C-alpha positions in Angstrom: 180.9 190.2 31.3 179.2 186.9 31.3 179.4 184.2 28.5 176.2 182.7 27.1 176.3 179.5 24.8 173.1 178.9 22.8 172.8 175.4 21.4 170.4 175.3 18.6 168.7 172.1 17.6 168.1 172.9 13.6 165.2 170.2 13.5 163.3 170.8 16.4 159.6 171.8 15.4 157.8 175.2 15.7 160.3 178.0 15.0 162.6 178.5 12.0 165.9 178.7 13.4 167.3 181.5 11.3 164.7 183.8 13.0 165.9 182.6 16.4 169.6 183.6 15.6 168.2 187.0 14.2 166.3 187.6 17.4 169.3 186.6 19.7 171.4 189.3 17.7 168.7 191.9 18.2 167.5 191.5 21.6 170.2 190.0 23.8 171.8 192.5 25.9 175.4 192.8 24.4 176.8 195.1 27.3 176.4 192.2 29.6 176.7 189.1 27.7 179.3 187.6 25.2 177.3 185.1 23.1 178.1 182.3 21.0 175.8 179.8 18.8 176.5 176.2 18.2 174.3 173.7 16.3 173.8 170.1 16.9 174.4 167.5 14.4 173.1 164.3 15.6 171.2 162.9 18.6 173.3 163.4 21.9 175.2 166.2 20.2 173.7 169.0 22.4 175.0 167.1 25.8 178.7 167.2 24.1 178.4 170.9 23.1 177.0 171.8 26.4 179.8 170.0 28.4 182.3 171.8 26.2 180.9 175.2 27.0 180.9 174.3 30.8 184.5 173.7 30.5 185.2 176.9 28.8 183.5 178.7 31.5 179.9 179.5 30.2 177.8 181.0 32.7 174.6 180.2 31.0 174.0 177.5 28.3 170.7 178.1 26.5 168.9 175.1 25.0 166.9 176.2 21.8 164.5 173.4 21.1 161.9 171.2 22.5 162.2 169.0 25.9 164.6 166.5 24.0 167.0 169.3 23.4 166.7 170.5 26.8 167.1 167.2 28.4 170.5 166.9 26.2 171.8 170.4 27.5 170.6 170.1 30.9 172.1 166.6 31.8 175.7 168.2 31.0 174.9 170.9 33.5 174.0 168.8 36.5 176.0 169.8 39.5 178.0 172.7 37.8 177.8 176.4 38.3 176.5 176.9 34.9 172.6 177.8 34.5 170.2 176.3 32.0 168.5 178.8 29.9 165.7 177.9 27.4 164.2 179.2 24.1 161.5 177.1 23.8 161.2 175.8 20.0 159.7 172.2 20.4 156.3 170.6 19.9 155.3 170.4 23.5 157.8 172.6 25.5 156.8 170.9 28.7 159.5 172.1 31.0 159.7 175.3 29.7 155.8 175.8 30.3 156.2 174.5 33.8 159.1 177.1 34.4 156.8 180.1 33.2 159.4 180.8 30.4 157.6 182.7 27.6 156.9 180.9 24.2 157.4 184.3 22.6 161.0 184.6 21.1 161.7 188.0 22.1 160.3 187.5 25.6 162.4 184.3 26.3 165.4 186.2 25.4 164.7 189.2 27.4 164.2 186.6 30.4 167.8 185.4 29.8 169.0 189.2 29.8 167.3 189.5 33.4 169.5 186.6 34.5 167.7 185.5 37.3 168.8 181.9 38.4 167.2 179.5 40.7 168.2 175.9 41.8 165.8 173.3 40.7 165.5 169.4 41.2 166.2 166.8 38.4 165.3 163.2 38.5 166.7 159.9 36.8 165.1 156.9 35.4 167.5 153.9 35.9 170.2 156.4 35.9 169.1 158.5 33.0 168.5 162.1 33.8 165.1 163.7 32.9 163.8 167.1 34.1 160.1 167.1 33.4 158.3 163.7 33.2 159.2 160.2 32.4 156.9 157.4 32.3 155.7 154.0 31.1 152.5 152.5 29.5 150.3 154.3 27.0 152.0 157.6 26.9 155.3 155.7 26.0 153.8 153.9 23.3 152.4 157.1 21.9 155.9 159.0 22.4 157.3 156.0 20.5 155.0 156.3 17.6 155.1 159.9 17.5 158.8 159.9 17.4 158.5 157.7 14.3 155.9 160.0 12.4 157.1 162.1 9.5 155.6 165.3 11.0 155.9 166.9 14.4 153.3 169.2 16.3 150.0 168.7 18.4 147.8 167.4 15.4 150.3 164.4 15.1 150.5 163.8 18.7 146.6 163.6 19.0 146.6 161.4 15.8 148.7 158.9 17.4 147.2 159.3 20.8 143.9 158.0 19.4 145.2 155.6 17.3 147.2 153.8 20.0 144.1 154.3 22.7 142.2 151.6 21.0 144.9 148.8 20.8 147.1 149.5 23.9 146.3 147.1 26.9 146.9 148.1 30.5 149.3 146.1 32.3 150.0 145.0 36.1 152.9 146.7 38.0 154.3 146.5 41.6 155.1 149.9 42.9 157.4 150.2 45.7 158.2 153.9 47.2 160.0 154.9 50.5 156.3 155.0 52.0 154.6 152.1 50.7 154.5 149.0 48.5 151.3 148.6 46.0 150.2 146.6 42.9 148.0 148.4 40.4 146.8 147.6 36.8 147.7 150.8 35.0 147.1 152.5 31.6 149.8 155.0 32.4 152.6 155.6 35.0 154.0 158.9 34.8 157.0 160.1 37.2 156.5 164.0 37.3 159.2 166.3 38.4 157.4 169.1 36.6 153.7 169.2 36.2 152.9 168.5 32.7 153.6 166.3 29.6 153.8 169.5 27.2 151.1 171.5 25.5 149.9 172.5 29.1 148.6 168.9 29.6 148.9 169.1 33.5 149.2 165.5 34.3 150.6 166.4 37.7 149.0 169.7 38.6 150.7 170.3 41.9 154.1 169.1 41.1 157.0 171.4 41.8 160.7 171.3 40.6 161.7 172.9 44.0 160.3 170.5 46.5 162.5 167.4 46.7 159.6 165.2 45.5 157.9 163.5 42.5 154.4 163.2 41.5 154.2 159.6 40.8 150.9 159.6 38.6 148.9 156.5 38.1 146.1 156.3 35.6 144.0 153.2 36.0 142.1 151.5 33.1 139.8 154.3 32.2 136.1 154.3 32.2 134.2 155.8 29.3 132.4 158.6 31.5 135.7 159.5 33.2 137.6 159.7 30.0 135.1 162.2 28.6 136.1 164.8 31.4 139.7 164.2 31.2 140.7 166.7 28.5 138.9 169.4 30.6 140.6 168.4 33.6 144.2 167.9 32.3 144.0 171.4 30.8 142.6 173.0 33.9 144.8 171.7 36.4 142.1 169.5 37.9 143.6 166.1 36.5 144.0 164.8 40.1 140.1 164.9 40.7 139.6 162.2 38.0 138.5 159.0 39.7 140.6 157.0 37.5 143.6 159.0 38.5 146.0 158.4 41.5 148.9 160.3 42.6 151.5 159.3 45.1 154.2 161.8 46.2 157.6 160.4 46.7 161.3 161.0 46.4 162.2 157.6 44.9 160.2 154.6 43.2 160.7 151.1 42.0 158.4 149.7 39.7 158.4 146.0 38.5 156.2 144.8 35.5 154.0 141.9 36.6 152.3 139.0 34.6 148.6 139.7 33.4 147.3 137.7 36.5 149.4 138.7 39.5 150.6 135.8 41.5 150.6 133.4 38.6 154.3 133.4 37.9 157.5 135.2 39.3 156.7 138.6 39.6 160.4 139.9 39.0 161.1 138.1 35.8 157.5 138.2 34.1 158.2 140.9 31.4 161.1 141.2 28.9 160.9 144.8 29.2 158.7 147.9 29.3 158.1 150.8 27.0 159.2 153.9 28.5 160.0 157.6 27.6 162.1 160.3 29.6 161.5 163.9 28.7 159.7 162.6 25.4 162.4 160.3 24.3 161.5 156.8 23.8 163.1 154.2 25.4 162.8 150.4 26.3 163.8 149.1 29.8 164.0 146.0 31.5 161.2 144.3 33.8 162.5 146.9 36.6 162.4 150.7 36.8 164.3 152.7 39.5 163.2 156.4 39.5 164.7 159.0 42.0 164.6 162.9 42.6 167.9 164.7 42.9 167.0 167.6 44.8 168.7 171.0 44.1 170.9 169.7 41.2 170.2 172.2 38.4 170.6 175.9 38.1 168.0 177.4 35.6 167.1 180.8 34.4 163.5 181.5 35.4 161.1 184.7 35.9 161.7 186.0 39.2 158.1 187.0 39.4 156.7 183.4 38.9 159.0 181.5 41.3 156.3 180.7 43.6 154.6 178.8 40.7 157.5 176.4 39.9 
């Protein structure tokens, strides 16, 4: 009999947690799994709970929450034999959506019962693990403001996105990968292990968590005509066709924030820091970022029938 540990974030948006507990009791296959439920009490607690679960011999550790909760649980499972399960209860659920995990509570639990496990890539931003996307620029600013808001959900995210759009100024960056070195003025730079920010916003429509590569997505300063067509493209797996979007596939990248006019002063010391995010969690870095893909580093429960899509 396998051991399941569910780690529940009681404040993740979307689903009442007593409903989740009732559904686990009703739908989990008790003939095959011993289950335990643990609740987080503070930021970072899910990592400690997941680490303890691994040491206690858990076969599957299930993150019940959004991308932030998934990140906290998954980082404790890296390189171990324990697999990550996900019951999506967050605002965006980016990694769960990429992995084709059902948003329906019953179906998500039945997927765990099916117990099909694959090995996926993870990534790191200055040594901080992430699993869906990380980034700098406008989306990091929006992430920071969204986190400060008193409410969650898509409506709040759209509100903050619109408010910041009119004040955020694109910046210059020097980007070095294993293939090339370029200088770009960017509105957003996203490092995509998976294909979306969340809510089916497919910023990297062809990204895969099983190819040992990231999609480095550069959104240049946006022209009005191109901005008008962006929503339909990002929802329709066509974002790479936008003229203001550039995608570089690479296994690692270093990014340096430059002065407003490149070449006017020391490039490596031009900025005191960059607003960034990893899996939707805001963070502030120094003037340099190092991003890497770590192939086949995380075991995860996914639908067997959707393996070719992830």
